[in-house]
C-alpha positions as CSV (number, residue, x, y, z in Angstrom):
1,M,36.3,79.2,72.0
2,A,33.3,81.2,73.1
3,Q,35.5,84.3,73.2
4,E,36.7,83.6,69.8
5,R,33.2,83.4,68.5
6,K,32.3,86.7,70.1
7,G,35.3,88.2,68.4
8,L,34.1,86.9,65.1
9,E,30.6,88.2,65.6
10,R,32.1,91.7,66.4
11,A,34.3,91.5,63.3
12,L,31.2,90.6,61.2
13,K,29.4,93.7,62.4
14,G,32.4,95.8,61.6
15,V,33.0,94.4,58.1
16,T,29.2,94.7,57.3
17,A,29.4,98.4,58.3
18,R,32.4,98.9,56.1
19,L,30.7,97.1,53.2
20,R,27.8,99.6,53.4
21,N,30.3,102.4,52.9
22,H,32.1,100.6,50.1
23,P,29.5,98.5,48.3
24,G,30.9,96.0,45.8
25,C,34.5,96.1,47.3
26,A,35.7,92.6,46.6
27,S,38.3,92.5,49.5
28,I,35.7,93.5,52.1
29,M,33.1,91.1,50.6
30,F,35.7,88.3,50.8
31,E,36.5,89.2,54.4
32,R,32.8,89.0,55.3
33,A,32.4,85.7,53.5
34,Q,35.3,84.2,55.4
35,I,33.9,85.3,58.8
36,L,30.6,83.8,57.9
37,D,32.3,80.6,57.0
38,R,34.3,80.5,60.3
39,L,31.1,81.1,62.2
40,G,29.6,78.0,60.7
41,R,26.9,80.0,58.8
42,T,27.4,77.8,55.8
43,D,24.4,78.9,53.7
44,D,25.2,82.6,54.2
45,A,28.9,82.0,53.5
46,R,28.1,80.1,50.3
47,L,25.9,83.0,49.0
48,A,28.6,85.5,50.0
49,Y,31.2,83.7,48.0
50,V,28.9,83.4,45.0
51,E,28.2,87.1,45.2
52,I,31.9,87.8,45.0
53,L,32.2,85.6,41.9
54,Q,29.3,87.3,40.2
55,H,31.3,90.6,40.5
56,D,34.7,88.9,39.8
57,P,34.6,85.4,38.3
58,S,38.4,85.0,38.7
59,H,38.6,85.8,42.4
60,F,40.9,83.1,43.7
61,G,40.0,83.3,47.4
62,A,36.3,83.0,46.6
63,L,36.8,80.1,44.2
64,N,39.1,78.3,46.7
65,D,37.1,78.8,49.8
66,L,33.8,78.1,48.1
67,G,35.3,74.8,46.8
68,M,36.3,73.7,50.3
69,L,32.8,74.7,51.7
70,L,31.1,72.7,48.9
71,F,33.3,69.7,49.5
72,K,32.5,69.6,53.2
73,A,28.8,69.7,52.3
74,G,29.3,66.5,50.2
75,L,29.1,68.3,46.8
76,R,32.3,66.9,45.4
77,Q,31.6,67.7,41.7
78,D,30.7,71.3,42.5
79,A,33.9,71.6,44.6
80,F,35.9,70.1,41.7
81,T,34.4,72.8,39.4
82,C,35.5,75.6,41.7
83,F,39.0,74.3,42.1
84,N,39.4,73.5,38.4
85,A,38.4,77.1,37.7
86,A,40.8,78.4,40.3
87,V,43.7,76.5,38.7
88,A,42.7,77.6,35.2
89,K,42.6,81.3,36.2
90,H,45.6,81.2,38.6
91,P,48.0,78.5,37.4
92,R,50.9,79.8,39.5
93,V,49.1,79.5,42.8
94,A,50.2,76.3,44.6
95,I,47.3,75.9,47.0
96,G,44.8,75.8,44.1
97,H,46.6,72.8,42.6
98,A,46.8,71.1,46.0
99,N,43.1,71.5,46.6
100,L,42.2,70.2,43.1
101,G,44.5,67.3,43.8
102,F,42.7,66.7,47.1
103,V,39.3,66.4,45.5
104,L,40.7,64.2,42.7
105,L,42.3,61.9,45.3
106,R,39.1,61.7,47.3
107,G,37.3,60.9,44.1
108,G,39.6,57.9,43.4
109,D,41.7,59.4,40.6
110,A,45.1,59.0,42.2
111,Q,47.0,59.6,38.9
112,K,45.4,63.0,38.1
113,A,45.7,63.9,41.8
114,R,49.4,63.2,41.7
115,E,49.8,65.5,38.7
116,Q,48.2,68.4,40.5
117,Y,50.1,67.8,43.7
118,E,53.4,67.6,41.8
119,I,52.6,71.0,40.3
120,A,51.8,72.4,43.7
121,V,55.1,71.1,45.1
122,S,57.1,72.5,42.2
123,L,55.5,75.9,42.8
124,D,55.9,75.8,46.6
125,P,58.3,73.1,47.9
126,S,57.6,74.2,51.5
127,N,53.8,73.6,51.3
128,A,53.3,70.8,53.8
129,E,49.7,70.1,52.6
130,A,50.9,69.6,49.1
131,R,53.7,67.3,50.3
132,R,51.2,65.3,52.3
133,G,48.8,65.0,49.5
134,L,51.5,64.0,47.0
135,A,52.6,61.3,49.4
136,L,49.1,59.8,49.6
137,A,48.7,60.0,45.8
138,L,52.1,58.2,45.2
139,E,51.1,55.6,47.8
140,A,47.9,55.0,46.0
141,T,49.7,54.5,42.7
142,G,52.1,52.0,44.3
143,E,55.2,54.3,44.4
144,R,55.9,53.8,48.1
145,E,59.5,54.8,48.2
146,S,58.8,58.2,46.6
147,A,55.8,58.6,48.8
148,A,58.0,58.2,51.9
149,V,60.2,61.1,50.9
150,H,57.2,63.5,50.6
151,R,55.5,62.1,53.7
152,E,58.6,62.9,55.8
153,A,58.6,66.4,54.4
154,G,54.9,66.9,55.0
155,F,54.4,65.3,58.4
156,G,57.8,65.1,60.1
157,A,58.1,68.6,61.4
158,S,54.4,69.0,62.5
159,P,52.4,65.8,63.2
160,L,49.6,67.9,64.9
161,V,47.0,69.7,62.8
162,E,44.2,71.7,64.4
163,L,41.0,72.0,62.4
164,P,38.7,75.0,62.7
165,Y,35.7,74.8,65.0
166,R,32.5,76.5,63.8
167,G,30.1,75.6,66.5
168,K,28.2,78.0,68.9
169,G,28.6,76.2,72.2
170,P,31.4,74.4,74.0
171,P,32.8,71.7,71.7
172,V,33.6,68.1,72.3
173,R,37.3,68.1,71.9
174,V,38.5,65.1,69.8
175,L,42.0,63.9,69.4
176,L,41.9,62.2,66.0
177,L,44.6,59.7,65.4
178,V,45.5,59.0,61.8
179,R,48.3,57.5,59.8
180,S,50.3,59.5,57.2
181,G,49.5,56.9,54.5
182,P,46.4,55.1,53.4
183,G,44.2,53.0,55.6
184,N,42.4,55.6,57.8
185,V,38.8,55.5,58.9
186,P,36.9,58.1,56.8
187,T,35.6,60.5,59.4
188,D,34.7,63.6,57.3
189,R,30.9,62.8,57.6
190,L,31.1,61.6,61.2
191,L,32.9,64.5,62.9
192,D,31.2,67.7,62.0
193,D,33.0,71.0,62.9
194,R,29.9,72.5,64.6
195,T,30.0,69.8,67.4
196,F,33.6,68.7,67.5
197,A,36.8,70.6,67.9
198,I,39.3,68.3,66.2
199,V,43.0,68.0,66.4
200,K,44.6,65.5,64.1
201,L,47.7,63.7,65.3
202,V,49.6,61.7,62.7
203,A,50.4,58.7,64.8
204,D,53.4,57.3,62.9
205,Y,55.2,60.6,63.5
206,Y,54.3,60.8,67.2
207,R,57.2,61.0,69.7
208,P,56.9,60.7,73.5
209,S,58.2,64.3,73.9
210,L,55.2,65.7,72.1
211,A,52.6,67.3,74.4
212,L,49.1,66.0,73.7
213,P,46.5,68.7,73.2
214,R,43.5,68.9,75.6
215,H,40.9,66.4,74.5
216,D,37.6,64.9,75.8
217,L,38.0,61.6,73.8
218,I,40.3,59.9,71.3
219,F,39.0,58.6,68.0
220,N,41.6,56.2,66.6
221,A,41.1,56.4,62.8
222,V,44.2,54.2,62.1
223,G,42.0,51.5,60.7
224,D,43.8,49.2,58.3
225,A,45.7,46.5,60.1
226,D,47.2,45.2,56.9
227,V,49.3,48.4,56.3
228,K,52.8,47.6,57.6
229,D,54.0,50.7,59.5
230,E,54.3,52.0,63.1
231,A,51.0,53.8,63.2
232,L,49.0,51.4,65.3
233,E,51.9,50.8,67.7
234,R,52.3,54.6,68.2
235,A,48.5,55.0,68.5
236,A,48.5,52.5,71.4
237,E,51.2,54.6,73.1
238,I,49.1,57.7,72.7
239,V,46.1,56.0,74.1
240,D,48.1,54.7,77.1
241,R,49.1,58.3,77.9
242,S,45.6,59.6,78.0
243,T,42.8,59.2,80.5
244,A,40.1,60.0,77.9
245,P,37.9,57.3,76.4
246,T,39.0,55.8,73.1
247,I,36.9,54.9,70.1
248,N,38.4,51.9,68.4
249,A,41.2,50.8,70.6
250,P,44.4,50.2,68.6
251,S,44.7,46.7,70.0
252,A,41.3,45.8,68.7
253,V,42.1,47.3,65.3
254,A,45.3,45.3,65.1
255,S,43.3,42.1,65.0
256,T,41.2,43.0,62.0
257,G,43.7,42.2,59.2
258,R,42.2,40.0,56.5
259,V,44.2,36.9,57.4
260,R,43.6,37.1,61.1
261,N,39.9,37.9,60.5
262,A,39.5,34.9,58.3
263,R,41.0,32.7,61.0
264,R,39.0,34.0,63.9
265,M,35.7,34.3,62.0
266,R,35.9,30.7,60.7
267,D,34.3,29.3,63.8
268,V,31.6,31.9,64.2
269,E,28.2,30.3,63.8
270,G,26.4,31.4,60.6
271,V,29.6,32.8,59.1
272,I,31.6,31.5,56.1
273,A,35.1,33.1,56.2
274,P,37.0,32.3,53.0
275,L,40.6,31.0,53.5
276,A,43.2,33.9,53.4
277,A,46.9,33.9,53.7
278,S,49.8,36.2,53.2
279,Y,52.8,35.3,51.0
280,A,56.1,37.0,50.1
281,K,55.8,38.1,46.5
282,T,59.1,36.3,45.7
283,L,57.5,33.0,46.6
284,L,54.5,33.7,44.3
285,L,56.9,34.5,41.4
286,R,58.4,31.0,41.5
287,P,57.2,28.5,38.9
288,D,55.8,26.2,41.6
289,A,53.8,29.0,43.3
290,F,50.4,27.3,42.8
291,E,51.7,24.0,44.3
292,R,52.5,25.9,47.5
293,L,49.1,27.6,47.5
294,E,47.4,24.3,46.8
295,G,49.3,22.7,49.6
296,D,47.9,25.4,51.9
297,G,44.3,24.6,50.9
298,F,43.7,27.0,48.0
299,R,41.7,25.9,44.9
300,L,41.1,27.5,41.6
301,P,39.8,30.1,41.1
302,F,41.4,32.2,43.9
303,L,42.1,35.9,44.5
304,L,45.3,37.8,44.8
305,R,45.6,41.4,46.1
306,S,48.1,43.8,47.4
307,A,47.8,44.6,51.1
308,G,46.7,48.1,52.1
309,F,44.7,48.9,49.0
310,H,40.9,49.3,48.8
311,T,38.1,49.9,46.3
312,G,39.3,47.0,44.2
313,E,42.7,48.4,43.4
314,H,45.4,45.8,42.7
315,F,43.0,42.9,43.3
316,E,42.6,40.1,40.7
317,R,41.2,36.6,40.2
318,A,43.4,33.7,39.2
319,E,41.6,31.3,36.9
320,R,44.5,29.1,35.9
321,R,47.5,27.6,37.8
322,E,50.0,29.8,35.9
323,D,48.0,33.0,36.9
324,A,49.6,32.9,40.3
325,V,52.9,34.0,38.8
326,T,51.6,36.4,36.1
327,I,49.2,38.3,38.5
328,A,51.8,38.4,41.3
329,A,54.3,40.0,38.9
330,R,52.1,43.0,38.2
331,L,50.8,43.6,41.7
332,P,52.7,46.1,43.9
333,G,54.1,45.3,47.3
334,D,56.6,42.8,48.8
335,E,53.7,40.8,50.4
336,L,50.5,39.7,48.7
337,L,47.3,38.3,50.1
338,A,45.7,35.1,48.7
339,I,42.0,34.7,49.3
340,Q,39.9,31.8,48.4
341,Y,37.2,32.8,45.9
342,V,33.6,31.8,46.8
343,D,30.9,31.9,44.2
344,V,28.0,33.8,45.7
345,R,26.1,34.4,42.5
346,S,22.3,34.3,43.0
347,G,19.9,32.6,40.7
348,D,19.9,35.6,38.3
349,G,23.6,35.4,37.9
350,N,24.3,38.5,39.9
351,V,26.4,39.0,43.0
352,R,24.7,40.8,45.9
353,K,27.2,42.5,48.2
354,Y,25.7,43.9,51.4
355,R,27.4,46.5,53.6
356,V,26.4,47.1,57.3
357,M,27.9,49.3,59.9
358,F,28.5,48.4,63.5
359,V,28.1,51.4,65.9
360,D,28.4,50.7,69.6
361,G,27.3,47.1,69.2
362,S,24.3,47.8,66.9
363,V,24.0,46.8,63.3
364,Y,22.9,49.4,60.7
365,P,22.3,48.7,56.9
366,L,24.3,51.0,54.6
367,H,23.9,49.7,51.1
368,L,23.4,46.8,48.7
369,A,25.5,46.6,45.5
370,I,24.2,44.2,42.8
371,S,26.5,43.4,39.8
372,S,27.2,40.7,37.3
373,D,31.0,41.2,38.1
374,W,32.6,39.1,40.8
375,K,34.4,42.2,42.0
376,V,31.5,44.3,43.3
377,H,31.8,47.9,44.6
378,Y,28.9,50.3,45.0
379,F,30.5,53.0,42.9
380,S,31.0,50.5,40.0
381,A,27.8,48.5,40.3
382,A,25.8,51.0,38.1
383,M,22.9,50.9,40.6
384,G,21.6,54.1,39.1
385,D,20.9,52.4,35.8
386,H,18.7,49.7,37.3
387,A,15.4,50.6,38.9
388,R,14.8,47.0,40.1
389,R,18.2,46.8,41.8
390,R,17.5,50.1,43.6
391,A,14.1,48.8,44.7
392,E,15.8,45.7,46.1
393,E,18.3,47.9,47.9
394,E,15.6,50.1,49.3
395,R,13.9,46.9,50.8
396,F,17.2,46.0,52.4
397,L,17.6,49.5,53.9
398,S,14.0,49.7,55.2
399,D,13.6,46.2,56.4
400,M,17.0,44.6,57.0
401,P,15.8,41.7,59.2
402,S,13.3,40.3,56.7
403,V,15.8,40.6,53.8
404,L,18.7,39.0,55.5
405,G,16.9,36.6,57.7
406,A,17.4,35.8,61.4
407,R,20.4,33.5,60.9
408,A,22.4,36.2,59.0
409,L,21.4,39.0,61.4
410,E,22.4,37.0,64.4
411,A,25.7,36.1,62.7
412,L,26.4,39.7,62.0
413,G,25.9,40.5,65.7
414,R,28.5,37.8,66.5
415,V,30.9,39.3,63.9
416,A,30.6,42.7,65.6
417,S,31.3,41.1,69.0
418,V,34.4,39.3,67.7
419,L,35.7,42.6,66.1
420,G,35.4,44.4,69.4
421,L,35.3,47.8,67.7
422,D,33.1,50.8,68.6
423,Y,32.8,51.7,64.9
424,A,33.3,49.3,62.0
425,G,31.6,47.7,59.0
426,A,31.3,44.5,57.1
427,D,30.9,43.6,53.5
428,F,29.3,40.2,52.8
429,A,27.0,38.1,50.7
430,L,24.5,35.4,51.6
431,D,24.7,31.8,50.5
432,A,21.8,29.6,49.8
433,C,21.4,28.6,53.4
434,G,21.3,32.1,54.7
435,N,24.9,32.1,56.0
436,V,27.0,35.3,55.9
437,V,29.9,34.9,53.4
438,L,32.2,37.5,54.9
439,F,34.4,39.4,52.5
440,E,35.7,42.1,54.9
441,A,35.1,43.4,58.4
442,N,37.1,46.4,59.8
443,A,36.9,50.0,60.6
444,T,37.8,51.5,57.2
445,M,34.4,51.1,55.6
446,I,33.3,54.3,53.8
447,V,29.9,55.8,54.7
448,G,29.5,57.8,51.5
449,G,26.5,60.0,50.9
450,P,24.6,60.0,47.6
451,D,24.5,62.9,45.3
452,A,21.5,65.2,44.9
453,D,19.8,62.9,42.3
454,P,16.3,62.1,43.5
455,R,16.8,58.5,42.6
456,W,18.8,58.1,45.8
457,E,16.3,59.7,48.2
458,Y,15.7,56.3,49.9
459,R,19.4,56.1,50.9
460,R,19.5,59.4,52.8
461,A,17.7,58.5,56.0
462,P,19.7,55.2,56.6
463,I,22.9,57.1,56.1
464,A,21.8,59.8,58.5
465,R,20.9,57.2,61.1
466,I,24.4,55.9,61.0
467,E,25.9,59.3,61.4
468,E,23.6,60.2,64.2
469,A,24.4,57.0,66.0
470,V,28.1,57.7,65.8
471,R,27.6,61.3,66.9
472,G,25.4,60.1,69.8
473,M,28.0,57.5,70.8
474,L,30.8,60.1,70.8
475,M,28.8,62.6,72.8
476,Q,27.8,60.0,75.4
477,R,31.3,58.7,75.8
478,A,32.6,62.3,76.3
479,R,29.8,63.1,78.8
480,N,30.5,59.9,80.8
481,A,34.2,60.7,81.0
482,T,33.5,64.2,82.2
483,R,31.2,62.9,85.0
484,S,33.7,60.3,86.1
485,R,36.5,62.8,86.5
486,P,37.2,64.0,90.1
487,V,36.1,67.5,90.9
C-alpha cells in the first residue's frame, strides 16, 4: 500500500503539471480531484470538486464523487443535494440513481430509496451495487421475497468487497463481516479509511471454498440476532477459520435477541427486563389471541413488533384485547414479538430514554431522548425544539454518574458483562427506584453524529470519545495479535 501511495503522489505531480499547461480543462481537473480523494486529502479534494462545478455545474463525476465525500464526512444533506443534482442533470446514468437511493436509505426513507434503486436497475441490470441497495430497500419496506431476488443478484457472485484505503502509513487490515440484509452494526463512523483497510465479506454468501483476504482482525458487524438467516452461523465459521482476534464473537451476538435478552437480564440486579416472547403470526390472528398472550403473562397494554426492524418501524402498542389481531394483521413477517409495556413516564409526563454504549467493558453516554410519546427515538423526539431538554441531555453526557445514580450505573455494568460483546449499546429508562428499565441491548445501536447546528455542540465530544475508544480497542487488539504471532 505504501507503493500505491507513492504512485498516487507521482500521478498527482504529473496531473498538476498538465493542468498548468491546460488551465480549466475539466477532465484534468477531475483526474486531479480524484487523486486527492484517494490520497485522503479530503479538504483539498472537496475544493477541487467544487472548482470543477464552478466551471461546469453539470459535471457528473464531480457531483457524484463530491456527494460520496460529503456523505463520508457526515454531511448527509449536502450529499443528498449533490446526488439529487446529478440525477436531475443525468437521468440516464444508473450510478447516480443508486447513490441517491443510498443516501435516502441511510436517511430512513426506504420507499423513495426503492424508487431510485429501481430506476438504477432498469438502466443497468448488471449493476451489483444497485441490486444490493434495492434488496435492502425492499427488505425495509417488508417485501422480503422480492428483496431475496435482488440480494442474490447483488451478492451471490461476489461476497467480497474491498474498500479504498486513504491512509499514509501501514493500515490495520480489517475483515468486516456483514449480512446482506438489515441488522448490521453501523460502522461507517468507527472504521475510518485513513487507519483501516477494510474488506467486507457478506457472511450469508460465504462458502468454505472462498479464500479469506489477509487481515489483522475481524469485526463481526452481523449484529441483529432476531433476523432469521444464515449470516451468524456463517460468520462463526469464518471466525473459526481465522487466527486473528474477533470483535463481537458471533456466538455472543446470537444470544442478544430480544426474547433471550429479556430472559437472561431478568435476574440482573438493578435491571427490569420487560417480558418478551415470539409468536407465529397465524396464532396472533386467531380470535383467542389475547387469551394465549394473557396465559403467558402479558397484560394490557402490550407491544407488538416485527422482528428485524428498528427505529420504530412496524412497532405498535395494543390498548385493547382485540388489538392483538388487528395489529398483527398489518405487521409484516411470519413471526412477531410481543413485549410487555412498562410505563416509565416521569412526573412531567415525558418518557426519558437513555442510550449508552459499551466499548471493551466501559460504559459511555451517547444521548438522552425526551418525548411525550411512548415510542421514543432520538430522531423523532424534537430535542432541537426544547432548550430545557437539551440542557438535561447535556447534564447526562457531562456527568452520567450523578444523573443515573450508582444503582443504575452498576446495573449497566452488569448488563455489559452479561452481553459479553466488545462493542454494543443499551436503550433504557429509569424507574422511581433508580432501576434500569431495559428496552434493548445489542450491537446494532447507531452512534450518529449531529449536524453542524451549534445547538448540538455539547454532543460532539461525547460522540468523539466513543469513536476514539472503539478505534483504540481495535488498534490494541491488532497490536496484541501481531506481538503474539511467532516470528
